[in-house]
C-alpha positions in Angstrom: -85.6 -36.0 71.1 -84.2 -36.3 74.8 -80.8 -35.3 75.6 -78.0 -37.6 76.9 -74.7 -36.9 78.5 -75.0 -33.2 78.2 -77.8 -30.7 77.0 -76.6 -29.5 73.7 -78.7 -26.3 74.0 -76.8 -25.6 77.2 -73.4 -26.2 75.7 -74.4 -23.9 72.9 -75.5 -21.3 75.3 -72.3 -21.1 77.2 -70.1 -21.3 74.1 -72.1 -18.6 71.9 -74.1 -16.6 74.3 -72.3 -16.2 77.6 -68.6 -16.5 76.6 -69.0 -15.8 72.7 -66.3 -18.0 71.8 -66.4 -17.5 68.2 -65.1 -13.9 68.9 -61.9 -15.4 69.3 -61.6 -16.1 65.5 -61.0 -12.3 64.9 -57.5 -13.3 66.0 -55.3 -14.9 63.3 -54.5 -17.7 66.0 -58.0 -18.9 66.1 -59.1 -17.6 62.4 -60.4 -20.8 61.4 -62.7 -21.3 64.3 -65.9 -19.5 63.8 -69.4 -20.4 65.0 -70.1 -22.8 62.2 -66.7 -24.6 62.6 -67.2 -24.8 66.4 -70.8 -26.1 66.2 -69.6 -28.7 63.4 -66.8 -29.7 66.0 -69.2 -30.1 69.0 -71.7 -32.2 66.7 -68.8 -34.5 65.7 -67.8 -35.0 69.4 -71.2 -35.6 70.3 -71.8 -38.5 67.6 -68.5 -40.3 68.6 -69.4 -40.0 72.2 -73.0 -41.4 71.8 -72.4 -43.8 69.2 -68.8 -45.2 70.1 -67.9 -44.3 73.6 -71.0 -44.4 75.6 -71.5 -48.1 74.5 -68.2 -48.9 76.4 -69.6 -47.4 79.5 -71.1 -50.4 81.3 -68.9 -53.1 79.7 -65.8 -51.1 81.1 -67.3 -51.3 84.5 -68.5 -54.9 84.4 -65.4 -56.3 82.6 -62.7 -54.1 84.1 -59.2 -54.5 83.4 -57.1 -57.8 83.6 -53.9 -58.3 85.1 -51.7 -61.5 84.1 -48.0 -61.8 84.7 -47.3 -58.1 84.2 -49.5 -57.3 81.4 -52.7 -55.7 81.5 -55.7 -56.2 79.2 -58.3 -53.3 78.9 -62.1 -54.1 78.2 -62.2 -55.1 74.8 -64.6 -52.4 73.6 -62.1 -49.9 74.6 -59.8 -50.8 71.5 -62.2 -49.8 68.9 -63.2 -46.7 70.7 -59.8 -45.6 71.2 -58.9 -46.3 67.5 -61.7 -44.1 66.4 -60.7 -41.4 68.9 -57.1 -41.0 67.9 -58.2 -41.2 64.3 -60.3 -38.3 64.7 -57.5 -36.4 66.2 -59.4 -35.7 69.4 -56.4 -36.1 71.9 -54.6 -32.6 71.4 -57.4 -30.5 70.2 -55.9 -27.3 71.5 -52.2 -28.2 70.7 -50.0 -27.2 67.8 -51.0 -29.0 64.5 -47.2 -29.7 63.7 -47.1 -32.0 66.6 -50.4 -33.5 65.8 -52.9 -31.1 67.3 -55.8 -29.1 66.0 -55.1 -25.7 67.2 -58.5 -24.9 68.5 -59.4 -22.7 71.6 -59.3 -24.6 74.8 -62.9 -23.8 75.4 -64.1 -25.7 72.3 -62.0 -28.6 73.3 -63.7 -28.6 76.8 -67.1 -28.6 75.0 -66.0 -31.6 73.0 -64.6 -33.1 76.2 -67.9 -32.5 78.0 -69.4 -35.2 75.9 -66.4 -37.6 75.8 -66.0 -37.7 79.6 -69.7 -37.7 80.1 -69.6 -40.9 78.1 -67.0 -42.8 79.7 -64.8 -41.0 82.0 -62.8 -44.2 82.9 -62.0 -44.5 79.1 -61.1 -40.9 78.7 -58.3 -40.9 81.3 -56.1 -43.0 78.7 -56.0 -40.0 76.3 -56.5 -37.4 79.1 -53.2 -38.5 81.0 -51.5 -38.9 77.5 -52.4 -34.9 77.0 -51.0 -34.0 80.3 -47.7 -36.1 79.9 -47.3 -34.6 76.5 -47.4 -31.1 77.7 -44.8 -31.8 79.9 -42.5 -32.8 77.0 -43.5 -29.7 75.0 -42.8 -27.6 77.8 -39.6 -28.8 79.4 -38.3 -31.3 76.6 -35.3 -30.7 74.5 -35.6 -30.5 70.7 -34.3 -34.2 70.5 -36.8 -35.3 73.0 -39.8 -33.6 71.2 -38.8 -35.0 67.8 -38.8 -38.7 69.3 -41.9 -38.4 71.7 -44.1 -35.2 71.3 -45.9 -36.2 68.0 -46.5 -40.0 68.9 -48.1 -38.7 72.1 -50.3 -36.0 70.7 -51.6 -38.3 68.0 -52.3 -40.9 70.4 -50.0 -43.7 69.0 -48.3 -43.9 72.3 -49.9 -43.1 75.6 -48.7 -41.3 78.6 -49.0 -41.2 82.4 -47.7 -39.5 85.6 -45.7 -41.2 88.1 -46.1 -39.5 91.3 -47.3 -41.3 94.2 -45.3 -43.9 96.1 -46.7 -46.2 98.9 -45.1 -44.4 101.9 -45.1 -40.8 100.4 -48.9 -40.5 99.1 -49.6 -36.7 98.8 -46.3 -35.8 100.5 -44.5 -35.9 97.3 -41.3 -34.6 98.8 -41.0 -37.8 100.8 -40.4 -39.8 97.8 -37.8 -42.5 97.5 -37.5 -43.2 93.9 -33.8 -42.6 92.9 -31.9 -41.6 89.9 -28.2 -42.3 89.3 -26.5 -40.3 86.3 -24.9 -42.7 83.7 -21.8 -41.5 81.6 -24.0 -41.0 78.6 -26.0 -38.6 80.2 -29.2 -40.7 81.0 -30.0 -41.7 84.4 -30.7 -45.4 86.0 -34.0 -45.0 87.7 -35.0 -47.5 90.6 -38.1 -47.3 92.9 -41.9 -48.4 93.1 -44.8 -46.2 92.3 -48.4 -46.8 93.0 -51.9 -45.6 91.8 -50.5 -45.2 88.4 -53.8 -44.6 86.1 -53.3 -46.1 82.7 -49.9 -47.3 83.8 -50.0 -50.5 82.1 -52.3 -51.8 79.0 -52.6 -53.2 75.6 -54.0 -50.4 73.5 -50.9 -48.8 72.2 -47.3 -50.1 71.5 -45.5 -47.9 73.8 -46.3 -46.0 77.1 -44.2 -42.9 78.1 -43.8 -42.3 82.1 -42.8 -38.9 83.3 -41.2 -40.0 86.8 -40.5 -37.8 89.9 -37.2 -39.1 91.5 -34.3 -37.9 93.3 -30.8 -37.7 91.9 -28.4 -39.3 94.2 -26.8 -36.5 96.5 -29.9 -34.0 95.9 -31.4 -32.1 98.6 -34.2 -33.7 100.7 -37.7 -32.7 100.3 -39.2 -31.3 97.2 -36.2 -29.0 96.6 -34.1 -32.2 95.4 -36.9 -33.7 93.1 -36.2 -34.0 89.3 -38.4 -34.9 86.6 -37.7 -37.9 84.2 -38.8 -39.3 81.0 -39.1 -43.0 81.2 -40.8 -45.0 78.2 -42.0 -48.5 78.5 -39.6 -49.4 75.5 -36.7 -47.2 74.8 -36.9 -44.9 71.9 -34.2 -44.5 69.3 -33.3 -41.2 67.5 -35.3 -42.3 64.4 -38.3 -42.9 66.7 -38.1 -46.7 66.5 -38.6 -48.8 69.6 -35.9 -50.6 71.3 -35.4 -52.9 74.3 -37.8 -53.2 77.1 -37.1 -50.6 79.7 -37.4 -52.5 83.0 -41.0 -50.9 83.9 -42.9 -53.7 85.4 -46.5 -53.6 86.2 -46.7 -55.7 89.5 -50.5 -55.4 89.9 -53.8 -53.3 89.5 -56.2 -51.9 92.0 -59.4 -53.4 92.5 -61.6 -50.3 92.9 -65.0 -49.0 93.5 -65.3 -47.3 90.2 -63.5 -46.3 87.1 -63.0 -50.1 86.6 -62.2 -49.8 82.9 -58.9 -47.8 83.7 -56.0 -49.6 84.9 -54.8 -48.3 88.2 -51.2 -49.8 88.4 -48.5 -50.4 90.8 -45.3 -50.0 88.9 -41.6 -51.3 89.7 -38.8 -49.3 87.8 -35.3 -50.8 87.8 -36.0 -54.1 89.6 -33.5 -55.7 87.2 -31.2 -52.5 87.4 -31.9 -51.8 83.7 -34.5 -48.8 83.8 -33.2 -45.8 81.9 -34.6 -42.3 82.2 -34.0 -39.1 80.5 -33.7 -35.9 82.6 -36.9 -33.6 81.5 -36.0 -30.1 82.3 -33.5 -28.9 85.0 -32.0 -31.1 87.8 -33.8 -30.3 91.1 -36.7 -28.7 89.3 -39.1 -31.4 88.7 -41.8 -30.0 91.2 -41.7 -26.7 89.4 -42.3 -28.4 86.2 -45.4 -30.5 87.7 -46.8 -27.4 89.1 -47.1 -25.7 86.0 -49.0 -28.5 84.5 -51.1 -28.8 87.7 -53.9 -26.5 86.3 -54.4 -28.3 83.3 -54.6 -31.6 85.3 -56.9 -30.3 88.0 -59.2 -28.5 85.3 -59.5 -32.0 83.7 -60.4 -33.6 87.0 -63.0 -31.0 87.7 -64.5 -32.0 84.1 -64.5 -35.5 84.8 -66.5 -34.9 88.0 -68.9 -32.6 86.4 -69.3 -34.8 83.3 -70.5 -37.6 85.5 -72.9 -35.0 87.3 -74.3 -33.9 83.9 -74.7 -37.4 82.4 -76.6 -38.2 85.9 -78.6 -35.2 85.5 -79.8 -35.9 82.0 -80.7 -39.4 83.0 -82.7 -38.3 86.1 -84.7 -35.7 84.3 -85.5 -37.9 81.3 -86.4 -40.7 83.8 -88.7 -38.5 85.9 -90.6 -37.4 82.7 -91.2 -41.1 82.1 -91.6 -42.8 85.4 -95.3 -42.8 86.2 -96.0 -43.3 89.9 -98.4 -41.8 92.4 -100.9 -39.0 92.0 -100.4 -35.3 91.6 -100.4 -33.8 95.1 -103.2 -31.5 94.3 -105.3 -34.5 93.1 -104.7 -36.7 96.0 -108.2 -36.8 97.1 -109.7 -37.8 94.0 -110.1 -41.5 93.7 -110.3 -41.4 89.9 -107.2 -39.2 89.4 -104.6 -41.0 87.3 -100.9 -41.7 88.2 -98.5 -39.2 87.0 -94.8 -38.8 86.0 -92.8 -38.3 89.0 -91.6 -34.8 87.8 -94.7 -33.5 88.9 -94.0 -34.4 92.6 -92.6 -31.3 94.6 -89.7 -33.2 96.2 -88.5 -34.6 92.8 -88.8 -31.1 91.4 -86.7 -29.9 94.1 -83.9 -32.5 93.4 -84.0 -31.7 89.7 -83.8 -28.1 89.9 -81.0 -28.4 92.6 -79.1 -30.7 89.9 -79.8 -28.6 87.1 -78.5 -25.4 88.8 -75.3 -27.0 89.8 -74.8 -28.6 86.5 -75.2 -25.2 84.6 -73.0 -23.5 86.9 -70.4 -26.0 86.7 -70.3 -26.0 83.2 -70.2 -22.3 82.8 -67.3 -22.3 85.4 -65.1 -24.8 83.6 -65.6 -23.6 80.2 -64.9 -20.0 81.6 -61.7 -21.1 83.2 -60.6 -22.5 79.7 -61.9 -19.3 77.9 -59.5 -17.2 80.1 -56.6 -19.4 78.8 -57.7 -18.6 75.1 -57.8 -15.0 76.1 -54.3 -15.1 77.4 -53.3 -16.8 74.2 -54.5 -13.9 71.8 -53.5 -11.0 74.2 -50.4 -9.0 73.4 -50.7 -7.1 76.7 -48.5 -8.6 79.4 -50.5 -6.9 82.3 -53.8 -8.3 80.9 -52.3 -11.6 80.5 -51.1 -11.6 84.3 -54.5 -10.4 85.4 -56.2 -13.2 83.5 -53.7 -15.7 84.9 -54.3 -14.6 88.3 -57.9 -15.3 88.2 -57.4 -18.9 86.6 -55.0 -19.4 89.5 -57.6 -18.4 92.1 -60.3 -20.4 90.3 -58.7 -23.6 89.7 -59.0 -25.0 93.3 -62.7 -24.3 92.8 -62.8 -25.8 89.6 -61.3 -29.0 91.0 -62.1 -29.0 94.6 -65.8 -27.4 94.8 -66.8 -28.8 91.8 -66.1 -32.4 92.3 -67.6 -32.1 95.8 -71.0 -30.8 94.4 -70.7 -33.2 91.2 -70.7 -36.1 93.6 -73.6 -34.7 95.4 -75.5 -34.5 92.0 -74.6 -37.9 91.1 -76.0 -39.0 94.6 -79.2 -36.9 94.0 -79.3 -38.7 90.5 -79.6 -42.0 92.2 -82.4 -40.7 94.4 -84.4 -39.6 91.6 -84.7 -43.1 90.4 -85.4 -44.4 93.7 -84.8 -48.3 94.2 -83.8 -48.3 90.7 -81.0 -45.9 90.9 -79.2 -48.4 93.5 -79.1 -51.4 90.9 -76.8 -51.9 88.2 -79.3 -52.2 85.3 -79.3 -48.3 85.4 -76.3 -46.0 84.9 -76.9 -44.0 88.0 -74.9 -46.0 90.5 -72.1 -46.3 88.2 -71.7 -42.6 87.3 -71.6 -42.1 91.5 -68.9 -44.6 91.9 -66.9 -43.3 88.9 -67.5 -39.6 90.0 -65.9 -40.4 93.8 -62.3 -40.4 92.8 -62.3 -37.0 91.5 -62.4 -35.9 94.9 -59.2 -37.4 95.6 -57.3 -37.1 92.2 -54.7 -34.5 91.6 -54.4 -33.4 95.3 -57.5 -34.3 97.6 -60.0 -31.7 98.0 -58.8 -30.6 101.3 -55.5 -29.8 99.6 -57.3 -27.6 96.9 -58.8 -26.1 99.8 -55.6 -25.4 101.7 -54.2 -24.1 98.2 -57.0 -21.6 98.0 -56.6 -20.3 101.4 -52.6 -20.9 102.0 -51.4 -19.5 98.6 -54.0 -18.2 96.1 -55.6 -15.5 98.3 -52.3 -13.8 99.2 -50.9 -14.0 95.5 -49.7 -10.8 94.4 -50.9 -8.9 97.7 -54.4 -10.0 96.9 -54.8 -8.7 93.4 -56.2 -11.7 91.5 -58.9 -12.3 94.1 -59.8 -8.5 93.7 -59.9 -8.9 90.0 -62.2 -11.8 90.3 -64.5 -9.8 92.5 -64.4 -7.0 90.1 -65.6 -9.5 87.4 -68.6 -10.6 89.8 -69.3 -6.8 90.4 -69.8 -6.3 86.7 -72.5 -8.9 86.5 -74.1 -7.5 89.5 -74.5 -4.0 87.8 -76.1 -5.6 84.9 -78.4 -7.8 87.1 -79.5 -4.8 89.3 -80.9 -2.9 86.0 -83.2 -5.7 85.4 -86.2 -5.6 87.8 -86.7 -9.6 87.8 -83.1 -10.0 88.7 -82.6 -7.4 91.4 -83.4 -9.4 94.4 -80.9 -12.2 93.2 -78.3 -9.6 92.6 -78.8 -8.3 96.1 -78.6 -11.5 97.6 -75.2 -12.4 95.8 -73.7 -8.9 96.6 -74.4 -9.8 100.3 -72.9 -13.0 100.1 -69.9 -11.7 98.1 -69.3 -8.9 100.8 -69.5 -11.4 103.5 -66.9 -13.7 101.6 -64.5 -11.0 101.6 -64.7 -10.3 105.3 -64.4 -14.1 105.8 -61.3 -14.5 103.7 -59.7 -11.5 105.6 -60.6 -13.0 108.8 -58.9 -16.5 107.7 -56.1 -14.7 106.3 -55.4 -13.0 109.4 -55.8 -16.0 111.4 -53.6 -18.1 109.3 -50.9 -15.5 109.9 -51.5 -15.8 113.6 -50.4 -18.4 116.5 -54.1 -19.8 115.6 -52.9 -21.0 112.1 -54.1 -24.7 112.5 -57.5 -23.3 113.5 -57.5 -21.1 110.2 -56.7 -24.4 108.2 -59.4 -26.4 109.8 -61.9 -24.1 108.1 -60.1 -24.2 104.7 -62.5 -26.6 103.2 -65.6 -24.8 104.4 -64.2 -21.5 102.9 -63.7 -23.2 99.7 -67.2 -24.4 99.8 -68.5 -20.8 100.6 -66.2 -19.4 97.8 -67.5 -22.1 95.4 -71.1 -21.2 96.2 -70.6 -17.4 95.5 -68.7 -18.2 92.2 -71.7 -20.5 91.3 -74.2 -18.0 92.1 -72.3 -15.7 89.9 -72.4 -18.0 86.9 -76.1 -18.5 87.2 -76.7 -14.9 87.6 -74.5 -14.1 84.7 -76.6 -16.6 82.7 -79.9 -15.1 84.0 -79.0 -11.6 82.8 -78.4 -13.0 79.4 -81.8 -14.9 79.4 -83.7 -12.0 80.7 -82.1 -9.8 78.0 -83.3 -12.3 75.3 -86.5 -12.7 76.5 -87.3 -8.9 76.8 -86.0 -8.8 73.0 -88.6 -11.5 72.1 -86.9 -14.5 72.0 -88.0 -17.3 69.4 -90.6 -19.6 70.9 -88.5 -22.6 70.9 -85.9 -20.8 73.2 -88.5 -19.3 75.5 -88.4 -22.3 78.0 -84.6 -22.7 78.0 -84.3 -18.9 78.9 -87.1 -19.1 81.5 -85.0 -22.2 82.9 -81.9 -20.0 83.1 -83.6 -17.5 85.3 -85.3 -20.3 87.6 -81.8 -21.6 88.2 -80.5 -18.5 89.5 -83.9 -17.8 91.6 -83.2 -21.4 93.0 -79.7 -20.9 93.9 -79.8 -17.3 95.4 -82.8 -18.0 97.4 -82.3 -21.6 98.5 -78.5 -22.0 98.5 -77.0 -18.8 99.4 -78.9 -18.3 102.8 -77.1 -21.8 103.6 -73.9 -20.4 102.4 -74.4 -17.3 104.7 -74.7 -19.6 107.7 -71.6 -21.5 106.6 -69.7 -18.3 106.7 -71.1 -17.3 110.0 -69.6 -20.6 111.2 -66.2 -20.0 109.8 -66.2 -16.6 111.7 -66.5 -18.4 114.8 -63.4 -20.3 114.1 -64.5 -23.2 116.2 -61.2 -24.6 117.9 -62.8 -28.2 118.6 -61.0 -29.9 115.8 -57.7 -28.7 116.7 -57.9 -28.7 120.4 -59.4 -32.3 120.8 -56.8 -34.8 121.7 -56.0 -37.9 119.5 -57.2 -40.4 122.2 -60.6 -38.4 122.6 -61.6 -39.7 118.9 -61.9 -42.9 120.2 -61.6 -46.3 118.1 -58.9 -47.9 120.4 
């Protein structure tokens, strides 16, 4: 039976053979989550995704959201899917059961999300943003705020958003103009406008809770003076009942190239002077609060992009097996030779193995980031927790920036495999491409992710996190070198890893010199090179496991899968890493053209 959305065998491989997630059940925190339970969770998530969420994919795109006099209606099919989603308690899978969560390992939640986001990432933005907003309440809210908001959000009775972006500020959040004036009762009157607010207004739930960044009157300029406020659509009494409308008005929704099932809203707060917010956390510490939640948000966006790529690959490989067109190249001169499925054509196979390698590597990377979080949760060693967190911090720009870049490439290749059919709406490939594109912009554009990696993450703690990560890669290299079939792959990765270290030191030194602009002109190429090395590591790690299982005499039904793992590593180390080496050679030249060219020389006037 053909797999859709995600390859279940591959999901199981990462969970049970690469990361061995059920090993977490040895700790009391995750004692209930043995292999049998994990498999059941993934199976239930897959069923819900295929039977209920995937059917909303096309309708959500074609019908879109409708705006009428401040009210937004979502595609009709979303309502049943959402009700079933929250009924199954899927929204807060890793969170505290006392507040409506399931307390499961984050890695398992990511595996469930693999199917949900692949079925319809536009739909999943409603619960996804709610989860992120609720985490802010959990981390920074008072007991009174938690009592009134948290369970209603984690159970999906209410949804949540993040109100950051403004028309003039964009990614420069410190330049926002939304203001907060303290009231005698300790609340704040909020006034301002926000744009690009995903799920900012809709008709699926009775209340929407908005964490809002604003500046208290008299606070310092820039990011130092920004505070975080909790601003519900309807005010909430101490007993949890809803009060009056809180003057949060939707003034319109965006008409976009993708994710049309998600309402991207413009919101005006306090237009009638009647918008009340509660301080969430400390005054002037709003950006600090947001940054603590940024890893979660960026990993989610990486998952969104990856899941589009995974679905596109599943579609493409199934289509290539079924689509009969042209003769096999070896039989071109035989007039009686039959036409064959296009999966037999070399160029199609090239596209498919590229898609396969990236999808497998991205799945391993994203699950691994979640697994590091789970390991922190069960560790009592503060030094080990710091080591694991440091590696997460290094990987997050790659999980968000590199993964979404490559996910879009995979979706584009998925269109190409279909040929002309990939370009028309009768087939899903073009929508996956359009839906995926926003992930390169969300939660800080990928250029910002690259600057974060180069400017902040490499130098953290005197470079210890990046050295810790390279140490983990070295462990895999040592294992691969001991396997004859993988020795060449390991040698190529080791060469790339050593070169990456040289490039990192070169760019770091350049960034500390008067040529800082030149260094950051190469931040994105550096992130690409770093991502390629991490991807090669993930694929080699997979190949080590696969080769070991084949050596032990793997079951016949698993042999093709394991052989495929080795071929993915073979392809990536021999066809992609040489290009990566060329990218790193280019970075080392630190070409000055982008910085030195005058604005007038760009033309366009």
